C-alpha positions as CSV (number, residue, x, y, z in Angstrom):
1,X,115.1,120.3,196.1
2,X,115.8,122.7,193.3
3,X,118.4,125.4,193.9
4,X,117.4,129.0,193.0
5,X,119.7,130.6,190.5
6,X,120.9,134.2,191.2
7,X,122.3,136.3,188.5
8,X,124.4,138.3,191.0
9,X,125.0,139.0,194.6
10,X,122.4,141.9,194.6
11,X,119.7,139.3,193.8
12,X,121.0,137.0,196.6
13,X,121.2,139.6,199.3
14,X,117.5,140.1,200.1
15,X,117.1,136.3,200.6
16,X,120.2,136.2,202.7
17,X,118.8,139.0,204.9
18,X,115.5,137.3,205.2
19,X,117.3,134.1,206.4
20,X,118.7,136.2,209.3
21,X,115.5,137.8,210.7
22,X,116.2,137.1,214.3
23,X,118.6,139.4,216.2
24,X,120.2,136.5,218.1
25,X,121.0,134.8,214.8
26,X,122.8,137.9,213.6
27,X,124.6,138.2,216.9
28,X,125.8,134.6,216.6
29,X,127.0,135.3,213.0
30,X,128.8,138.5,214.3
31,X,130.5,136.5,217.0
32,X,131.3,133.7,214.6
33,X,132.9,136.1,212.0
34,X,134.9,137.8,214.8
35,X,136.0,134.3,215.9
36,X,136.9,133.4,212.4
37,X,139.1,136.5,212.0
38,X,140.9,135.8,215.4
39,X,141.6,132.1,214.5
40,X,142.7,133.0,211.0
41,X,145.2,135.5,212.4
42,X,146.4,132.8,214.9
43,X,146.7,130.3,212.1
44,X,148.8,132.7,210.1
45,X,151.0,133.7,213.0
46,X,151.7,130.0,214.0
47,X,151.5,128.7,210.4
48,X,149.1,126.1,211.6
49,X,146.6,124.2,209.3
50,X,145.0,122.8,212.4
51,X,144.1,126.3,213.5
52,X,142.5,126.9,210.1
53,X,140.3,124.0,210.7
54,X,139.4,125.3,214.2
55,X,138.6,128.7,212.6
56,X,136.2,127.3,210.1
57,X,134.5,124.7,212.3
58,X,134.0,126.9,215.4
59,X,132.8,129.8,213.3
60,X,130.3,127.9,211.3
61,X,129.1,126.1,214.4
62,X,128.1,129.4,216.0
63,X,126.3,130.6,212.8
64,X,124.5,127.3,212.2
65,X,123.1,127.2,215.8
66,X,121.2,130.3,214.8
67,X,119.9,128.8,211.7
68,X,118.9,125.4,213.0
69,X,117.6,126.3,216.4
70,X,116.5,129.9,216.2
71,X,115.5,130.7,212.6
72,X,114.7,127.0,211.9
73,X,116.0,127.2,208.4
74,X,118.7,125.7,206.3
75,X,121.9,127.8,206.1
76,X,122.4,129.3,202.6
77,X,126.0,128.2,202.9
78,X,125.0,124.7,201.9
79,X,123.7,125.8,198.4
80,X,125.6,129.1,197.9
81,X,128.9,128.9,199.8
82,X,130.6,131.9,198.1
83,X,127.6,134.2,198.0
84,X,126.8,133.2,201.7
85,X,130.4,134.0,202.7
86,X,130.1,137.4,201.0
87,X,126.8,137.9,202.7
88,X,128.4,137.1,206.1
89,X,131.0,139.8,205.5
90,X,128.5,142.4,204.3
91,X,126.3,141.6,207.3
92,X,129.3,141.9,209.6
93,X,130.1,145.3,208.2
94,X,126.5,146.5,208.5
95,X,126.3,145.3,212.1
96,X,129.5,147.3,212.9
97,X,127.9,150.3,211.2
98,X,124.6,149.9,213.0
99,X,122.7,149.5,209.7
100,X,121.8,145.8,209.7
101,X,118.5,146.1,211.7
102,X,117.3,148.7,209.1
103,X,118.4,146.3,206.3
104,X,116.4,143.4,207.9
105,X,113.3,145.6,208.2
106,X,113.6,146.8,204.6
107,X,113.8,143.3,203.2
108,X,111.2,141.8,205.4
109,X,108.4,144.2,204.4
110,X,105.3,142.6,202.8
111,X,105.9,142.3,199.1
112,X,109.7,142.7,199.4
């Protein structure tokens, strides 16, 4: 499979949004990112590499459930780990702001 090349994050974002069409997938990502933050704080407080592993594995598990079983797509993390991580954080902020549903509608219009 050929990997699409993106010049910048702005080109990547619409595809990232389209990969998260279903509200349950976005909720799983939101919970996963919150989970990541909590475990990273615990890892820092306890200076524990094991907790870093728990942070990453548990958070990605939540997100990937949405992709494999709800969206039925391949997580963009596999091909674009840095851009996907930035997308996760931007989506997290937009969910907090109540703007993500509008973003999904905008990028899923015919011809978008």
